[in-house]
N, C-alpha and C positions, 0 to 999 in steps of 0.2 A: 640594450635600449640604444639607437642610433643618436650620436650627438648632434645637436643643430649647428648647422653652418654660423659661420661667425663674418660679418659683413662691417668691415671699417670704411665709416664715409669721412670725405675729408673735402671741406669747403670755408673758405672765410667766411661766407654770410651766414649768420644764424636763420634767417629765413629758409634758406636754399636748403640746410641741413634737416630743420623742420619738414619740408617739403618732401623730403626723400624719405623721410620716417615715414610721414602720411601715406605715401604710395606704397610702402612694405610693409604696412602694420600690422596685415591678414597673411604674411607670408611667414611660413618656419624659419626666419632667421634669428638669430640674437645680431641686434645692430651697436657699434659704436661707433663713437665720434672723434674729430680731431679737427681744431678750427684753423691750422696753419700748417705749412709744412715741416716746419721743426715739430710740431706736436705729433705730425702725422708718424713722422720718422719712429719718436718716442713708443707710441701707442703699436707700432707695427712689431717693434722689439719685444715690448711686453705682452702682447696679445697673440702673436702669428696668425692672422686673420685668415680666412679661407678665400676671401676676394676684395679688392680695395676699391671701391668708387673713387676718384680722385680726380679735383678739380683742376683745370690747367692754370688759369690766370685768379693767382695769389700772391699777396704782397710778401717781400723776403726771399722765400725761395718757392718759385714755382713749381708746377705739376710736373714739368719736364724732367727737373735736377731730382725732386725728390722719387720718380721712375728710376734716373739713373742711379741713387744711392741705394736704392732698394734691389736693384740687377745687380749691383756690386755685393751686397752682402749673402754670404753662404747661406744663412738661415732662410733668408725671405725672397731668395733671387727666382724664386718657382711659383711665388704667389701671384695670383692671376691680378692683373691691374685693367682696369676698365676707366678709361680719363672721360672726364666729363667736361664737354667744352661748348663755349659758344660760336665758336670759329668754327667755320665750316670750309674753309679752302685748302686745296690740297697742299700745298706747303706744311702747315698745321700738322695736318695729321701725318704727314712724312716723318717731320719731327717726333711726333710722337713715337711712330714704329721704330724709328732708330733710338728712341730713348728707353724701348722693352716693353710699351704699352701694347695689350693683348686684344683689345677692343675699344669702342668708342661711342658714345651717346651723346646726342646732340640736344642742347638745350634751346627751348623747354621741352621736358620731357613727356615722352608719351607713357603712360601706366602700361599698358600692355606691352609695348616693346621692351621696356624697361625689365618686366618680369621675366619675361620671356629670355632675353640678354641672360640674366643672373642665372636663371635656372640651367639655360645649356651650359655656361662656362662653369658652372659648380661641377655639371654631372660630367664633362670632361676633365676636368681637373681632378675629380673622384677617381676616374678610370684610369687617369696617368700615374696618381699617386698608389692605387692597387696593384698597377701593372709594374710601378718601379720597385714596390715593396715583393711585390711576386718573383721578380727577376732576382732581386737581392738574395731571397730567401733560397732561392733554386741554386744561387751560386756558391750559398753558404754551405747549403747541404750536400752538394755534389763533392765539395772539396774537403767536408768534415771529417776528422778520425772516427768519427762515431756512426754504426750502422742504422738508417733510419728506412722503415719497411711501410708501407699503407697496405692495409689488409680490408676486403669488403667483409660483409657479415656471414657469408660462405667461407671465411677464411681462406681467400683466392688472394695471392700477392698481386696488387695491379702497380706497384711500383716498389723500387727499390733502388737505393743510392749505391754507388760502388764500392762502399766497404759493407751493407748489408748483403750485396751480391755475393761478395768475399764469403763472409761468415756461412750464407745460406747456402754454399756451394752450386750458385748459379752462373751462368754465363756473363762475361766479364761487361758485355752491350746488350742491350735490349733486342731481343727477337721477335716473330712474330709467334712463335710457339707459348700458349700458357705455361708460364714458370712452375704452376704449381700450387697446393697448397702449403700454407707456413707450417702448420703440423705438421706434414709429409716432411717437409724438405726439414725442419731441424731431426727429427727422427733417424735419419740417415746419418748421422754423425755426433749426434748429441743426447746425453740424457737430461731431462726436464726435470729439476730439484726446485724445491722440496716435491713430491709428486702431489700432495694434496694441492699446493697453491695451483696446480696446472690443469685439476680436477674440471671437469666441464668444457674447458677451452674448445670451441671458441664461442661460447655461450658467454658474451662480454655482460648480461645483466647479471649473472650468478657470479662473476669473478670480482673478488677484493680487489680493487684497482690499486692500493699502498702496499700489498702483501708482498714480499720480496720473492724474485722468481731469477732463477739460474737456468741456465745451459751450461754443462758441463761435457767437455770431449775427453775422456778417459785415456789415463798416460798409455800408450802402445811401447813394444820395443824400440822403435825409433823415435817418437814424439813425447815431450812431457803435458800433462793436463792443460786443458785451456779454457777458462771460464769466461761466460758472457751473463750480464746482467740485464734483464730484461723489464721493462718499464712500457706502459701503454696508456695513449690518451685518446679519446673518444672526438673525432673530427666531422663527427655525422651532420650534414646540412638538409635537413629536411626529412623527407621518406630515405634519402640516398646514405646509408650507414658506410661509414669510413673511419678506420682505425688505425692510429699510427705506432707502430712498434719501434722502439728504442733499444737498439744493442750494443751495448757498453763493454769492451774488453775490462776485465777487473783480475785478471790474472795475478800481476804483480800484487794487486791490494791483496788478494787471498791469500798470496805467498807472505807477505809482511806480516800480516795479522797473525798467520799460523807461527811463523818464526818467533815473534814475540811471544806468543801465548806459551808454546813448546819450552822456552827457554825460561819463561818464567815458572812452569810447573816443573821444569827439571831442577832448578836451583830450590825449590821449597822442598822436592823430594829428598835431593841430594844431600842437602845442607840441614834439614830438620833433625834426626835423627841422632848424627855425630853433635849438634850442638846440646841436644838433650843431655847426651852424656856428660859434655863438658861442663853444664850447668850444674849436672847432679854431683858430679866430682868435685867442685869448687864449694858446693854449700856443703859437703860432708867435711871436706877439709876445712870449713870456717868454724866447725863446730870442736870447742875446745875440750870436751868432755871425751872424745874419743880415745880408744884404747889404741893400742899398737897395731894389732891386727886390722881393727877397723880404718886405720889411718892410711896402712899399706893397700887395703880394698881401694880406698877413696882415692891414691895416687895412681892405683891400676887401673881403674873407672876412667881417670880424667886423660890418662896419657892413652888410652884408648880411643877415647873421644877426639883428641887431637888426632891421633893417627887416621881413624876414620873421616875427621875434616880434610886432611891433605888429601885423602884419597878422592873425597868426592870435590876438589877444587882441581885437582888432574884432570878429572873425568869431565868437568864442566869445561877445562881448559880446550881437551880433546872435541871437545863438544862445538865449540866455538871455531875451531880450527875447520872441522869438517861440515859446519853451516856453510850454505842451506840444504845441502843434499842430505843431511842427517833428519832432517824432518820431512823427507817426501816419502812416498810411500814405496818407493825401491826399496828393493831386498825381501828377504823371507824370514819369517820367523817358525821356528820348529814349536808345534803343539806340545810337544816333550817337556819343554821350558815351561808351561803355562803355570804350574803347580809352585814352582820355586819363583817365579816373578810375582804371582800376586801374593806369597807369603812376604816376599821384600816389601811390597808397596804396602800392605796391610801393617807392618811393622812402623813404616813412616807416618802412617796416617792415625796409628793408635786404634787401629780397629782389629778387635779382638774376636768379632764373631765372623766368620766368612767360611765358605764351604765351595767346593770345586766339583764336579760332575762330567766325564767325559770318559769316553771309552777308548781300551788299548788302542783299538783300529785306528782312531782320529791321532792320538799321541805319536803315530809313525809318519803324519804326514806336516805340511808347512801350508802357513798364511801367507799371501803375498803382501805382507808387510814387512819393514824392517824391524828389528831388534828394538831399535829406539823408538820409532813410531808407536810400536805396540804397546810398549811401558808408558808412553805420554797417554795413549787413549785409556788405558786402564787407570792410571790415575785420575783422570778427568771423571769417569762413571763411578769410581771408589770415591773420591772427593766429594762428587754430588751428593751421595748416599750418606756421606757423614755430616756434611753440611746442611743438608734437609730433613735431616732425623730431629725429633724433639729434643731428645736426650744427645744429640752426637753419636750414637752409639746403635748402631743399627745391624741385623741382623743381614749379611750379603749373600747370595746364593748365587754362583756362576756357574753356567751351563753350556754345552759344547755340544754340538748335535749336528748331523750331516745333512744339509738342507738337499743337495745333488751330488752329483760326481765332480763339479767343480766349485762348490761352494760348501760353508759351513755358517751355522747360524750359532753365533756368539751372542748368549742371554744373560743379564745381569739385572738381579731383582733385589729389591730392599724393602723394609716395613714398615719405612717413614712415612711422610705426608702424602696426601692425595693430590694430585692437580686437576685445575680447573680446565674446562676444554678451550680457553683461550690460550691458556698457558702449553700445553700439548701442541696447540697447531702454532705458535710460534718460538718453540723450544729449538727448532734450527735455524730461527732466523739472527743473524749478526745483529749485536748489539741489544737483545730482548735480555731483559733483567727478571730473571723467574723469583730470584730473593725478594724485591720489595713485596713482592704479592705474599711471601711465606714469612718472611721476619722482618720486614720495613728497611730492610741494610740494602743498600742500592752501592756500596761497595762494588769494584771491579765494572767490566764492561758486558759480562754475559756473552763471552766470547767461547765457553768451554766446549757446548755442546755443539754450537754451529761448526767449529774448527774440528773437531771428532767428524761431523757428515762430512765436511770437505775433505777430509781424508779420507775416508770410505767411498764417497762419490766418486774422488779421481781414479777409483782403481776399479771402479765398475761395480762398487758393492751398493747396501741398501742401508736404509735406517729405519728404525721403528720406535716411538715411545709411545706407552698406554699406562693407565693404572691397572694395579693389581686387580684380578678379578675375586680371590680369594681372600681380600683382605685390605689394610692398607699399604701405600706404597706403590712405588712404579718400576715398570718393567722395560728395559732400554734391550733391543734388539739390533745387533748387526749382521747382516749378510756379509761374508766376506769370501774373495776368491781363494780358494783352497787347492793342492797339488797334494796326491798320496804319497809322491818322492820329492826331494829338492830337484828344482830342473836345473841341470848344469849349466855352467855360466852364468847363473842368477847373481846379480850383483848383492852382496850381503849388508850386514849393519855397517854404517860409514866409520863407525868405531872401532870395528875389528873385531 
């Protein structure tokens, strides 16, 4: 709904103000009144009118001085001023023009002329404001450090600011040639993730406007991963469909989330088991009824726990020195080490029922993830299986199969709770808290699965989450780049 224009009428005579109000009573304006020059300045400051009808001859401060004050005010210097005067001589009008008046209406007023003058000056003022706003918006958008593109209903890019042109691989300046469709442009260098969020693009009515969408350029031998967050806004006017697409570089944010989450997970994994040994040994030593051999065994457990804790602290220290490269996907993980890694993680989580199925053929190959990254990914998946099991004692089955000559599928399934469609749809979204639907517990920020996905997407892999078809529980599938033999010169785990 459009706002009604506000007209401020300034005249020291009440009869004159009432006459003006009567002439404009049927016009689509809101009216305000001031009875002298000082009152006019106060009302103008408070109301910021769209136009001021200003009487010239007033006691105290006349219309010319009011006009000069308004033109020196940064907030009001562009408000149109129509001077109302009974003076019809040339010098009076020149003084009004020099004071900053935009137009003049002579007393006594002609109803038709007054209405026509007001409509014209308000229309011109509205156009001037729109033009100024458009100029300002264009200046900001062209110099923004965020990419902005406008696409039509057919997904054709009809405008892109310099940053968007850079992100989309378009020429730095506009050409006569059509830049192409948005989906085609991004497919040349990005992966659209999560894939479910992009299904149907550019069917704008079918898209969830608030669902997170990302463009990921996977890492290569010469460049690191690059992330864009994509948001959209419907800017359609009438039958002409227009959509604004915002492209924001969130690479540093994704790296920051991952580094914090991996460090936290590593701390829990490394420190939990030795602390349990130290605690158990200390509790046994506190039992006065222990025999000599039992006391010696307690001391041995306590010493072992302290030694393991020191080793864990050393590992964490090395990790901190190696960060942030330790949490990147760079490096390789031999599948021959998968069984021992799973065994260690299961022990740290107190997970007793876990199985692994993989062929001898795959054991000879490597996954293109560092050992540190692989350890963290599996920790997150196994910890979720424990956390979301009704009794925190799931049966976890890990299966590795060959997807094609360049990828394997790592499948982790449990027998815990079944997820709702909403939970599955949002599981890869940053900050989504699945726990609050399952346990009522909102601790943590829900970064586990999204950051697992971020690592997988950055190396060109894929993620899938679904409920089990043969019972309760969920299945997580990660498709990961695979090589039958280690690649010569491939960087290994940052911790050595």
